[in-house]
C-alpha positions in Angstrom: 20.0 42.2 12.7 17.1 44.1 14.1 17.4 46.3 17.2 15.1 46.3 20.2 14.4 48.5 23.2 15.1 47.5 26.8 11.3 46.8 27.2 11.4 44.5 24.2 14.4 42.7 25.7 12.4 42.2 28.8 9.4 40.8 26.9 11.6 38.7 24.6 13.8 37.1 27.3 13.6 33.3 27.3 12.2 31.2 30.1 14.6 30.5 32.9 14.8 27.1 34.6 16.4 25.6 37.7 17.6 22.7 35.6 17.5 23.3 31.9 18.5 19.7 31.2 15.5 18.4 33.1 13.2 20.6 31.1 14.8 19.5 27.8 14.2 15.9 28.8 10.6 16.7 29.5 10.2 18.3 26.1 11.7 15.3 24.4 9.4 13.0 26.3 6.4 15.1 25.4 7.4 15.2 21.7 7.8 11.4 21.7 4.3 11.0 23.1 2.8 13.3 20.4 4.8 11.6 17.6 4.1 8.0 18.8 0.4 8.6 19.1 0.0 9.7 15.5 1.2 6.3 14.3 1.1 3.7 17.1 -2.5 2.8 16.6 -2.1 1.8 12.9 -0.9 -1.8 13.3 -3.3 -2.6 16.1 -6.5 -1.8 14.1 -7.4 -5.5 13.5 -7.3 -6.3 17.2 -9.2 -3.1 18.1 -11.9 -3.8 15.5 -12.1 -7.4 16.6 -12.8 -6.4 20.1 -14.9 -3.3 19.7 -16.4 -3.6 16.2 -17.0 -0.5 14.1 -14.9 -1.4 11.1 -16.8 1.1 8.8 -15.6 4.0 11.0 -12.2 3.0 12.3 -10.4 5.5 10.0 -11.7 8.2 12.4 -9.3 6.8 15.0 -6.6 8.6 12.9 -8.7 11.4 11.4 -10.2 12.5 14.7 -6.8 12.8 16.4 -5.3 14.6 13.4 -8.2 17.1 13.2 -8.1 17.9 16.9 -4.3 18.5 16.8 -4.4 20.7 13.7 -7.3 23.0 14.6 -6.1 23.6 18.2 -2.6 24.6 17.2 -3.4 28.3 16.6 -5.5 28.5 19.8 -2.7 27.1 22.0 -0.1 29.3 20.3 -2.0 32.4 21.2 -2.8 31.2 24.8 0.9 30.5 25.4 1.8 34.1 24.4 -1.0 35.4 26.7 -0.5 33.3 29.8 2.9 31.7 29.3 4.2 28.4 28.0 4.1 26.4 31.3 0.3 26.6 32.1 -0.5 25.7 28.5 1.9 22.8 28.4 0.7 21.5 31.8 -2.9 21.7 30.8 -2.2 20.0 27.4 -0.3 17.2 29.1 -3.1 16.6 31.6 -5.7 16.5 28.8 -3.5 14.2 26.7 -3.0 11.8 29.6 -6.8 11.9 30.4 -7.6 11.1 26.8 -5.1 8.2 26.9 -6.7 6.7 30.0 -10.2 7.1 28.6 -9.0 5.4 25.3 -7.8 2.4 27.3 -11.2 2.2 29.0 -13.3 2.6 25.8 -16.2 0.2 25.5 -17.0 0.6 21.8 -15.6 2.2 18.7 -17.7 5.4 19.1 -16.3 6.0 22.6 -12.7 5.3 21.4 -13.0 7.8 18.6 -14.4 10.4 21.0 -11.5 9.8 23.4 -9.0 10.0 20.6 -10.3 13.5 19.9 -9.7 14.3 23.6 -6.1 13.1 23.1 -5.7 15.3 20.1 -6.9 18.3 22.0 -4.0 17.7 24.3 -1.6 16.8 21.5 -2.0 20.2 19.9 -0.7 21.8 23.1 2.2 19.4 23.2 3.4 19.9 19.6 3.2 23.7 19.5 4.3 24.6 23.0 7.3 22.2 22.9 8.6 23.8 19.8 8.1 27.3 21.2 9.8 26.4 24.5 12.8 25.1 22.6 13.3 28.6 21.2 12.7 30.2 24.6 15.3 28.1 26.3 18.2 28.6 24.0 19.8 31.7 22.2 19.9 31.7 18.5 23.4 30.1 18.2 22.3 27.1 20.3 18.8 26.5 18.9 19.9 24.0 16.2 21.0 21.6 18.9 17.7 21.4 20.7 15.7 21.5 17.4 17.8 18.6 16.0 17.2 16.6 19.2 13.5 17.2 18.8 13.7 16.2 15.1 15.4 13.0 16.1 12.8 12.2 18.7 10.0 12.9 16.3 11.5 10.8 13.4 12.4 7.8 15.6 9.0 7.8 17.4 7.0 8.2 14.2 8.8 5.2 12.6 8.9 3.1 15.7 5.2 3.7 16.5 3.6 1.1 14.1 6.1 -1.6 15.3 5.5 -0.9 19.0 1.8 -0.9 18.4 1.9 -4.2 16.7 4.0 -5.8 19.5 1.7 -4.5 22.3 -1.4 -5.7 20.4 0.0 -9.1 19.6 1.7 -10.0 23.0 -0.3 -7.9 25.5 -3.5 -6.1 24.7 -4.3 -3.1 22.4 -5.3 -1.1 25.5 -1.7 -1.0 26.5 -1.0 1.2 23.5 -2.7 4.0 25.4 -1.8 3.0 28.9 2.0 3.1 28.1 1.5 6.9 27.7 0.7 7.4 31.3 4.0 6.8 33.1 6.0 8.5 30.3 3.6 11.5 30.3 3.6 11.6 34.1 7.4 11.9 34.2 7.4 14.7 31.6 4.7 16.5 33.5 6.5 16.3 36.8 9.7 17.6 35.2 7.9 20.6 33.7 6.1 21.4 37.0 9.2 21.0 39.1 11.9 22.6 36.9 10.3 25.0 34.4 10.2 28.5 35.9 9.2 31.3 33.6 9.9 35.0 34.3 7.3 36.8 36.4 4.8 38.5 34.1 3.7 42.0 34.7 0.3 42.3 36.4 -1.3 45.1 34.3 -4.4 44.9 32.3 -6.5 41.8 32.4 -5.5 39.4 29.7 -8.3 39.0 27.1 -9.0 35.6 25.5 -10.6 35.6 22.1 -13.1 32.8 22.8 -15.3 33.6 19.9 -12.3 33.5 17.6 -11.1 30.2 19.1 -14.5 28.6 18.5 -14.7 30.0 14.9 -11.2 28.8 14.1 -11.9 25.4 15.6 -15.2 25.0 13.7 -13.8 26.3 10.4 -10.7 24.1 10.6 -12.7 21.0 11.7 -15.2 21.3 8.8 -12.7 21.9 6.1 -10.2 19.3 7.3 -13.1 16.7 7.6 -14.1 17.5 4.0 -10.5 16.9 2.9 -9.9 13.8 5.0 -13.2 12.0 4.1 -13.7 13.3 0.6 -13.0 10.4 -1.9 -13.0 7.9 1.0 -16.3 8.0 2.9 -18.1 9.7 0.0 -17.3 10.9 -3.6 -15.7 14.3 -4.0 -18.7 15.7 -5.9 -21.3 14.2 -3.6 -23.8 16.2 -1.5 -21.9 15.6 1.8 -18.6 16.8 0.3 -20.1 19.9 -1.4 -22.0 20.7 1.8 -18.9 20.5 4.0 -16.8 22.7 1.6 -19.6 25.3 1.4 -20.0 25.3 5.2 -16.2 25.6 5.5 -16.0 28.6 3.2 -18.8 30.3 5.0 -17.0 29.7 8.3 -13.8 31.2 6.8 -15.8 34.5 6.3 -17.0 34.2 9.9 -13.4 33.8 11.1 -12.2 36.9 9.2 -15.0 39.0 10.6 -14.6 37.8 14.2 -10.8 38.2 14.1 -10.9 41.7 12.7 -13.0 42.8 15.6 -11.2 41.0 18.4 -8.8 42.9 20.7 -6.4 39.9 20.9 -7.2 37.7 17.9 -6.3 34.0 17.8 -4.9 34.5 14.3 -3.6 38.0 14.2 -3.2 39.7 10.8 0.5 40.3 11.3 1.1 36.5 10.8 0.3 37.0 7.1 1.4 40.7 6.7 5.0 40.0 7.6 6.9 38.7 4.6 9.1 36.4 6.6 6.4 34.6 8.5 4.0 34.4 5.5 6.8 32.9 3.3 7.8 30.3 6.0 4.1 29.4 6.5 3.6 28.8 2.8 6.9 27.0 2.3 6.3 24.6 5.2 2.7 24.0 4.0 4.3 22.8 0.7 6.6 20.6 2.9 3.6 19.0 4.5 2.2 18.4 1.0 5.3 16.7 -0.4 5.9 14.6 2.6 2.7 12.6 1.8 4.5 10.9 -1.2 7.1 9.0 0.8 5.2 8.5 4.1 1.9 7.3 2.5 2.8 5.8 -0.8 6.4 4.5 -0.5 5.5 1.5 1.8 2.8 0.4 -0.8 5.4 0.7 -3.6 8.0 -1.2 -1.7 5.6 -4.1 -0.9 3.5 -4.2 -4.1 6.2 -3.4 -6.7 9.5 -4.5 -5.1 7.9 -7.4 -3.3 9.3 -6.6 0.1 7.9 -7.8 3.4 6.3 -5.2 5.6 9.3 -4.9 7.9 11.7 -4.4 4.9 9.3 -1.9 3.4 9.3 0.0 6.6 13.1 0.2 6.5 13.0 1.7 3.1 11.0 4.6 4.5 12.7 4.8 7.8 16.2 5.6 6.5 15.3 9.3 6.1 15.1 9.4 9.9 18.8 8.8 9.9 19.8 11.6 7.5 17.2 14.2 8.4 18.4 15.0 12.0 22.0 14.8 11.1 21.5 17.3 8.2 19.4 19.5 10.5 22.1 19.6 13.1 24.7 20.5 10.5 22.6 23.2 8.8 23.7 25.8 11.2 27.2 25.8 9.6 25.5 26.6 6.3 23.0 29.2 7.3 25.6 31.1 9.3 27.5 31.6 6.1 24.7 32.1 3.5 21.6 32.9 5.5 18.4 31.2 6.5 16.6 31.7 3.2 19.4 30.5 0.9 20.1 27.4 3.0 16.4 26.5 2.9 16.3 27.1 -0.9 19.4 24.9 -1.3 17.7 22.1 0.6 14.3 22.3 -1.1 15.9 22.5 -4.6 17.8 19.3 -3.8 14.6 17.7 -2.5 12.8 18.6 -5.8 15.4 16.9 -7.9 15.4 13.8 -5.7 11.6 13.5 -5.8 11.7 14.1 -9.6 14.3 11.3 -10.0 12.0 8.7 -8.4 9.8 8.0 -11.5 13.0 7.3 -13.5 14.0 4.3 -11.3 14.0 1.1 -13.3 11.0 -1.2 -13.1 10.8 -3.3 -10.9 14.2 -2.2 -9.6 16.1 -3.0 -6.5 15.3 -2.1 -2.9 18.6 -0.1 -2.5 17.5 2.4 -5.2 14.5 4.0 -3.4 16.4 3.6 -0.1 19.2 5.7 -1.4 16.7 8.4 -2.6 15.1 8.4 0.8 18.4 8.8 2.5 19.2 11.8 0.3 15.7 13.2 0.7 16.0 13.2 4.5 19.3 15.1 4.2 17.8 17.7 1.8 14.7 18.3 4.0 16.8 18.6 7.2 18.6 21.4 5.4 15.3 23.0 4.5 13.0 22.8 7.5 15.2 23.6 10.5 16.7 26.9 9.2 13.2 28.1 8.5 11.9 27.2 11.9 14.9 28.6 13.8 14.9 31.7 11.5 11.3 32.6 11.8 11.3 32.1 15.6 14.2 34.5 15.8 12.4 37.3 14.1 9.7 37.7 16.8 9.6 38.7 20.4 8.7 36.3 23.3 5.1 37.5 23.3 4.7 36.6 19.6 6.7 33.4 19.4 4.0 31.0 20.4 1.6 32.4 17.8 4.3 32.3 15.1 5.4 28.8 15.9 1.8 27.5 15.9 1.0 29.1 12.6 4.0 27.4 11.0 3.0 24.0 12.4 -0.6 24.5 11.5 0.4 25.2 7.9 2.5 22.1 7.7 -0.2 19.9 9.2 -2.8 21.4 6.8 -0.4 20.8 3.9 -0.2 17.1 4.9 -4.0 16.8 5.0 -4.4 18.5 1.6 -1.6 16.3 0.2 -3.2 13.1 1.3 -6.5 14.1 -0.4 -4.9 15.4 -3.6 -2.3 12.7 -4.1 -4.8 10.0 -3.2 -7.0 11.3 -6.0 -4.0 11.4 -8.3 -3.0 7.8 -7.5 -6.5 6.5 -7.9 -7.0 8.4 -11.2 -3.8 6.8 -12.7 -4.9 3.4 -11.5 -8.3 3.7 -13.1 -6.8 4.9 -16.4 -4.2 2.1 -16.5 -6.6 -0.7 -15.5 -9.6 0.6 -17.4 -12.0 0.7 -14.5 -12.9 2.4 -11.3 -10.0 1.0 -9.4 -8.5 2.5 -6.2 -5.2 1.9 -4.5 -6.6 0.1 -1.4 -8.5 -2.5 -3.4 -5.7 -3.1 -5.8 -3.1 -3.6 -3.1 -5.4 -6.0 -1.3 -5.7 -8.0 -4.5 -1.9 -8.1 -4.8 -1.6 -9.3 -1.2 -4.0 -12.1 -1.9 -2.0 -13.1 -4.9 -4.9 -12.6 -7.4 -3.6 -9.6 -9.3 -1.7 -9.9 -12.6 1.6 -8.2 -13.5 -0.2 -5.3 -15.2 -1.6 -4.3 -11.8 1.9 -4.1 -10.3 2.9 -1.9 -13.2 -0.1 0.3 -12.7 0.8 0.8 -9.0 4.3 1.8 -10.0 2.9 4.4 -12.5 0.5 5.7 -9.8 3.3 6.2 -7.2 5.5 7.8 -9.9 2.7 10.3 -10.6 2.5 11.1 -6.9 6.3 11.7 -6.7 6.1 14.0 -9.7 3.4 16.0 -7.9 5.6 16.1 -4.7 8.5 17.4 -6.8 6.1 20.2 -8.0 5.3 21.0 -4.4 9.0 21.3 -3.6 9.4 23.6 -6.6 6.6 25.7 -5.3 8.3 26.0 -1.9 11.5 27.1 -3.7 9.6 29.8 -5.6 7.9 31.1 -2.5 11.2 31.5 -0.7 12.8 33.1 -3.8 10.1 35.7 -4.5 8.4 36.2 -1.1 10.9 35.7 1.7 13.4 38.5 2.4 17.0 37.8 1.5 18.0 38.3 5.1 15.6 37.4 7.9 15.1 40.4 10.3 16.5 38.6 13.3 16.1 40.2 16.7 19.1 40.5 19.1 19.0 37.8 21.8 
């Protein structure tokens, strides 16, 4: 346990509220909005394209939102440390609701994509600030409770999103997918404004905002993530657009380093990577984002194409990990209080690596209960891995550094998912091309299976492709284990509450 001076205690004290339960309810509603919006649009794409057109660019409905959320996380983290959590969360909520209203009023696909980016700019504030406030509101011994609640909300919302989007698109209108955010967000915003009261901050030197660093981080992240998201999809990996984007992104990385070194209050301060604990958690959760792509992106395709399940049943195979993940996360406190944050996370990720490695050994074509059981076990393992790291790393920093620390962790996880989608997509398509003897890709092959025109050899090739992705995911889990083993300190330097 670290020791702190009285001044540090003052700076590190959590936000106080008139009604903490009301603020927690607001945080859960805000988290539900952010989680729903990442998935709710997916099943309504046919209706949206039929109304607005723009089929060739509809993927930017997802990519634009994801990019905006990811690249703004570090900016909002630093702003919340500078000005407080409440103004950042209020501003982000207003921006998110404005984007939702504009999306519902969109007149063509270009406008809808632009307004989805506006939504994402608000969504970045929701994700990072909600997680930071959860740590502010509760002492270390009680943080697993609020974090497990947020994990439950995120998991349920992420799984329920596609179904809710499909129902609204089929029985109402796709614009209600965005309009439904307004009353929910308005209630969350009112609860925050009414009941969240942060300690009075000292009125000393004028707070400096690193606007140059913010712009550089935004541009650099946007260019590199665009290259990863669109590479191999909108253009080949070795094409001129792909190479140009990567070259521009690398140049912008150099610009970010130069700008941040000179800034008085940098958006991404150097201590985020100089402190072993934070650096290790960032890398480990980046690997978590990488491995999560295997089940979330490829398992539904496997369940439908290989096991022959209907879309609803295939969704259930994936969704079972939302049952075990929050339960395991809530119980993880009993483990890390005995063996520590690092060892608990290592136990969870080691189990996850073995479970992911077991997937390719499932019989072909197999029964639905077999991958379902693996997903149930995987959720339990990852709950034991993620929550101790988040609670642990938030407990090693003072109040004035918690927003930046939390944002860096979430940013690395989001970036890991983006990289994972690109890498594992290339792996799956490469295996398919090798098995089928041509330039096949997963999307075209699964469409052929849906139309009933593909032979059994195609089904076997899809199984091999997904097996290869799961092997890659097990390697990502092993990488996270090694990072914690060799980089993370055996005992996190936790500050006294």
